[in-house]
N, C-alpha and C positions, 0 to 999 in steps of 0.2 A: 504494499499499499504506500501512499505518499509519506512524506516526512511526518514525524510524530505530531507536530503542531498542526498539520493539515489532515490528520487521520480522521477518517469518516467512521466515527464510533457507532453510528446507527447501523452500519453494515455489520459490525461486530455484534451489535445487539440482536439483529435478525438471526445471525448465525447462532447466537446464544439460545434464542428461542428454539431453533431447529435442533440443537444438540440436546437440550433438556427434553424435548419431545421424543427424540430418538432414544435417549436413555430410558424413558418411561415405556416407550413402545417395546423395546427389546426386553425389558423386565417382564412386561405382561406376556410377551411372546414366550419367554422361558417358562413362565408359570402355566399358561394355557396350552401351549403346543409341546414344548420339550418335556414338561412334567405332566402333560395330558390332562390338565384340570378342565379344559374346555376345547376339545379338538376342532370345534366349528368356529371358534373365535376369528381365526385368520381369514376365513372365507367371507366374513361379513362385509358388505359393501362399504360401510362407514370406516372400517378398519383399513380397507384397501386405499380409500381416499386419503386417510390420515398418513399412511405409510408413503404414498406417492407425494404428498405435499412436503413431507420432511426431506425426502431424497431430492426432489426437484429444487427445493430451496438451496440445498448445498451445491448442487451442480450449477445452477444459474449464477449463484454468487461467486463460485470458483471461476467461472468464465468472466464474470463482471470485473473481478480484481486482477485478472491475469496481467494486464498492462502495467499495473502498479507494482508488480512483484518481479519485474524482468530480471533483476540481478540474482534472485534466488530461485527462479523457476526451474532451471535445470536440476538443481539439488532437490527441489520440492518434488518434481516429477519422478525422479529416481527413488526418492524416499518413500513416496506414496506406493510405488510399485513394490518396493521391498517390504513395506508393512503389509501390503495386500497378500504377498506370497507367504509371509509368516503366518497371517491369519488363516490362509488356506491350509497350511501345514498343521497348525494347532487344531483346527476344527476337524481335519481328517483323522488325527490321532485321538483326540479327546471325545468328539461327538461326530462319528462318521455319518450318522443320519442327517446331520445339519452342516455338512461340508460346504464351504464357500469356494466357488471357482469363478474367477473374474468378477469380484464384487465391486462395490462402489469405489474403494480405494484404488484398485487396479485400473478401473475406468478413469478416475480423475488423474492418476499418474500418467496414463497414456495420453489423455486429453491435453494436459499441461505440456507434454513433450511434442505432441502433434502440432500445437499452435506455432512452434518455431518455424517449420517449413510453410505453414499456411499463412503466416502473418503478411507476407508480401501480397498474397492474393486477396485476403479479406480487407486489407487497407484500401484496395481499389473500389470497394463496395461502400455505398453510402450507409451509415448506421441504420437509418429507417428502413431502407430496402432490405438490408441484411437481416435485421430483426424479423421483418415480416416473412421473408422467404424461409428462413431457418425455422420459424415457429410453424409454418405450414408443413414443412418437411418433417418436423418432429411429430406432428399430429398424424400425418399420413403414414409414417413409418413406425408408429407406436406398436403395431401388432406384427411386425416383421418376424419376430422370433416364433410366432404362431403360424407362419406360412403365408401371410398375405400383406399387401400394401394397400392402404386406403381406409375408408370408414364403412363399417357395416358389411364386411365380407371382402370388398375391394378386389384387387387383382392378385391372383395366386402367384406366388414366387416359385420358380422352377425347383423341383424337389432335389435336383442335383446339388444345389447350394447347401443343403442340409446334410449331405452325405460326406462332405469334406470336413473332417474334425478341426482342421486349422482355422476354419472360418467361424468357429463358435464364438470367439471374442468379438467378432464383427457383427453379430446379430443373427447368425444362422446355426443354432444349436443342433448337434447331431442327434439321431434317435437314441433315446435312453439317457440323454444328458440331464443331470440334476444338480441344482445349486440352490442353497437357501438364500443366496444374495447374488443376483445376476444382473449386471449393468453393461451390456454390450455397447460397442462404439456407435452402432446404429440401433435406436434413434437418438441415444443420449448425447452424442456429439453435437447434434443440431441444437439441443437445449443449451449446451455449454456455449455454443456460438451466439445464441440469443443473449446470454449474459454479456458476452464480449461486445456485441454490437450495441447493447443497451448502454454500456459504459460511454460510448461515443455520444449518445443522445444526452445522457446525464451531464456530461462535462460542458454542455452548451447552456445549462440552466444554473445560474448563480444561486437562485432561491433554493433549488434542490440541494446544491452543495452545502449551503449554509445549514439547511435542516439536517443534512446527513452528518454534521459534526456534533449533533446532540448525543451526549453520552447517556445510555440507558443504565441506571443503577444495577449492578451485579451482572446483568445479562451481557453488557459490552465486555466486561472482564472475562466472563465465561466464553464468549464468542471468539476472543483472541487466543484461546487455548483449545480449540475444538479437536485438533488431531490427538492430543494426549487424552482428552476425555473420551474420544471415540475408541482409542486403543485399550483403555483400562476399564470402561464402564461395563463391558460384557463379562469379563472375569469376575468383577465385583457382584454383578447381577447373579451369575451362576453360583457364586459362593453363598450369597444370601438364600437363594432357592434351595441349595443343598442343605443348609443349616435348618431351614424351615420345614422342608418336605422330606429330607433324608435321602 
């Protein structure tokens, strides 16, 4: 982000809200799904909307702040991928039924790195057009992992795309693929780019920038440390559940 005196604390506050919601969501997931207290909980429409709002907030904001973190983006992208691989290994060993393959950390790590070669191209696109186009592509490709592009059935994607295992991180999971947290490059890269383009619009509005410097008590501090909270909240959640439920 920009220099400390110009830091947009409201962005941190929004991230703080998202990470608190994520911690609560994962705790309830552990209780209801991992420990089987309510196996139908995860399938409820309201729970799906809640989960999507949390993840979409993180991805959008990550794209939004990319330009402000240029000096640390290479390290950040590599670190996110490393943390993602560690989480995959830990879940595979400790909770095989909940193994994570290409979860949100791996996605964001790849997205951060992919923006380096994409930067010259996206700079040629006006922020408003880029935001609009990427949002439409995100909506149209939202169901690509289920075999089609579009809304309400849409266009069937050729089955051969899902037979090549190496394409799984791109949004074409092979038959039998299972992950408790799966965020492929398509469609999520389009949402990441929405955040990137929105930054260009944001910078043109002095009123928005002034409002974004508002520090949200507690939440702004939490939001500036989201990666560490993300890494440690789940082990703490599992420990609590283990002590309570045995």
